[in-house]
N, C-alpha and C positions, 0 to 999 in steps of 0.2 A: 504494500500500500504506500503510495508516494508521499502521503502526509507524514509518515513516520520520520522522514528526514528532518522535519521541523519539530519533532518531539524529543523529550529528554528522559526517556524511561531508563531506570536502573536495570541491572540484571538480577536474575534469581527470583526469590519469593517476594511478592508485593501484595499489599492489601489496598484495594480500591474502594473508596466510598462511592456507592452507586445508589442514587435516589430513585432512578427510573426515568429521569429526564434525558433529553437528547445528549447533553454534554457528558453526563456520567456514563450513559450507555456507550457512547463513542469512546470514552476512556477505557472501558472494559474491552471493547473490540480491539482497540489499538494496543493495549497492554498485552493481550494474548498474541496479537500479530507480531509484537516486538520480541516474543519468545519468553516472556515472564511467566512464572507460575503464580497464577492470580487467585486471590480470594476476594470475592465481592461482598461488601458489608452494606446492608440497608438499615438505616436508622429511622424508625417511626417516631415522630414527635407528638403524635396524637392531637394535632391541632385542628384537624378537619375530618368530617365523616368519610369513611372509606379509605383513609390513609394506610391502614394496616394491610389492605389488599394490594397495595403497590409493591409490597415485598414479593408477592407472587410473580410480578413482572420481572423483577430483578433475578429471582431464583430461576425462572425459565431461561432468561438470557445467559446466566452463569452456566447452567447445565448445557445449553446449546454450544457454548464455546469452551467447554471443558474446564471451567473455573470452579473453585470452591465457593460456598455461599454461607453467610451467617446473617441472621436478623437480630436487631437490637431494638429495644423500646425505651424511650425516655419520656418523662413527664415535664412539659413546659406549659405553665399557666399563661393564658392570654393576659396582656397588659403592656406597659411601657417597655421599650428596649427589647421587643420580642425577637428581632433578628439576632441581636447580640446574645441574648440568653439561650436561644435555640442553638446557635453555633457553639456556645460553651458546653451545653448539654451533649451535643453531638460528638464533639471532640473528646469529651470525658469517657465515652464508651468505645472510641476508636483507638487503635494502637498507635504508638509513636511511629512517625515515618509514613503514615497513611497517604496515599495518592488521591488527589481530588481532580475533578473535571473542570477547573476554572480555565476560561479562555481569555483571549486578548480583549474581548468585549467586557468580561468581568474585571480585567485589569484596568481598563479605561474608567469603568464605573467606580472602582476602588480609589483610583487616583483623584477623581473629582470629589468623591465623598470625603476623602482625607483632606483635600484642599479646603472644603467647606468647614471642616472641623479645626483647621489651623494646625495640622499635624506635623508640619515642618518637613525636613529633608527625607526622613525615613518614611513618612506617610506618602510623600510624592513619589518615592521610589517604588511604591506599590508592593505587590506580592513577589517574593523571591521565586526563582524557578524550582528550587528544591521542594518536592512534594506536589508540584504543579506541572506535570510533564507535557500537557497540551496547551500551555499558556500562550504559545505562538499561533495557535489555530483560532479561527473565527467561529462564531456561533453558527453561521450559515454552513460551515464545513462540517461541524458535528451533526447538524441536522441532515446534511447530505449523506453522511456515513450511515445514519439510521435508515434513511430511505433506500440506499443501495443494499443494505443488509436485510431489509424487510422487517425492521424493528419498529414497534409502535411505542414511542415514548409516552411517559405519563405527563399529563398537563397539570401543573400546579397553579390553581387559581390565585394563590397569594402573590404570584409573580406579576400580576397586573393590578394589585391593590394599591391605589395611590397613597394610602395611609403610611406605606413604608417609603422612606426617603430614597432608597436605592431604586425603587420602581419609578419615582419621579425623575431621577437622573437618567434612567434607562429609556423611558418612554417620552419624556418631555425635554430635558436638558440636552442630551446628546443629539437628538434630531435638530434642535435649535442651533447648536454649535455647528453641526454639519451644514445647515443652511447659511449661517453667517460666514463660515470659512469657505463655503462652496467646495467642500471636499469631505471625505470620510475621516473624521478626527480620531477614531479609535486607534488607527495605526500610529498617528502622531503621538497620542498620549502614551501608548505602549512603548514606543521608541524612547520618548523622553524619560519614562520610568526606568528603562534599562540603563540609560546614561547616568541617571541620578543614583541608581544602585551601585554602579561602578565608582562613582565619586564618593558615595557614603562609605564604601569599603576602604578607600584611601584614608578617609578621615578616621575610621576605626583603627587603622594601623598606627596613625600618628597619635591618636588619643591613648592607645595602649601604652605608649612610652611615658605618659604623664601619671604621676602619683596623685590621685584625686584627694588624698588626705593632706597634701602639702599646699598650704595657702600660697606660698611663694611661687610654686610652679603654676598654680592656677592663675595667679595674677600676671605672670610674665608670659603666659602662652596666648596665642591668638584666640579670641573669643570662641570661634567655632570649635577649636580643639578642646578648650577648657569645658565648654558646655557638653561636648560628647564624652569627655572623661568623667564628668560628674554623673551624667545619665547612665553610663555603664556601671559606675560604682553603686548607684542607688537601685539599679535594676537587678543586681545580683540576688538570686533566691526569691525574687518576686514574680508574680504572674504578669504584671504589666510594667512598662517603663514609666518613669515619672513624667508629668506634663512639663511644658516649657516654663510655666510660672514657678514650679517647684525648683527646677534647675537654676533659674535666675536668683531665687532666694538663697540657695546654697552659695552661689557665687558672690552674693552680697555679704555673706558671712566670711567668705575667703578674703574679701577686700576690706573687711573690718567695718562695714556699714552696719552690720547687725551682729549680736553675740551668738545667736542661734536661731534656728527655724524648724518648724514642723515640716516633715516631708511625707506624711501619710503613713498608713498601716501601723500606727502607734510608734512611729520612729521620729527622731529629732537629730539634727546635725548641729553640733556646737564646736566652738573653736577655743583652744587653749594655746596661747602664744601663736605659733605659725602652723599648728596641726589641727586638722578637722577630725572629729570623731562622730561615729554614728551610734546613737544611744536608743535603747528601747524602753 
């Protein structure tokens, strides 16, 4: 299959998260075609009637392509931040290193969502290729794979619900940007994300040489490097990196503007002489 040349599948045993949609079914097909020994895992969030039956679609596809299959069930209550909570619940039952069917279209949406959140360089770099082997493919291509293979993808009605910001970006913002730019901006955004990921990797190397507990080193380093060193320090052992405001408060402590600051998760950074310490 010619599309494999643009994919980044690992070798050996892999687990694919397969919802039954076109992207994840194409992921399953391509993973098998790439020679991987595949286990497909379907996660039912229980958020809509009939969702449990979608596991049967995935089980049938897995059997057809000689892949293993496992079904998981999680409970996600309706309410605020539904997408984020569903994602957290899903990944809690998936193994480390699981492969997902995110495409270049998902990448473009992620970049725009992160821009709206003010996520900074790492957010604008989007998703990394690790764990996302079909990130260079377009959604139209995964749909074409399903048609060619005679697969009938599951249609998730929540993907058109404008209550979710991602759907507004997908169905309203991206078409508007296409019209303004008079071109398909998904490819532009995906390429920019790749460039920023490379630049973020360079900053990580430089920041690793900085001791984030040394106020002197933080004060004499370029701000971009100092910010990254502090972010790496505070993120150790935590589920999420600190936000920009928290990093700036720590740098204010390093510069002697403040004696200490709360950094979340019951932690505080304080300074004694020229040394920063993280207290719980």
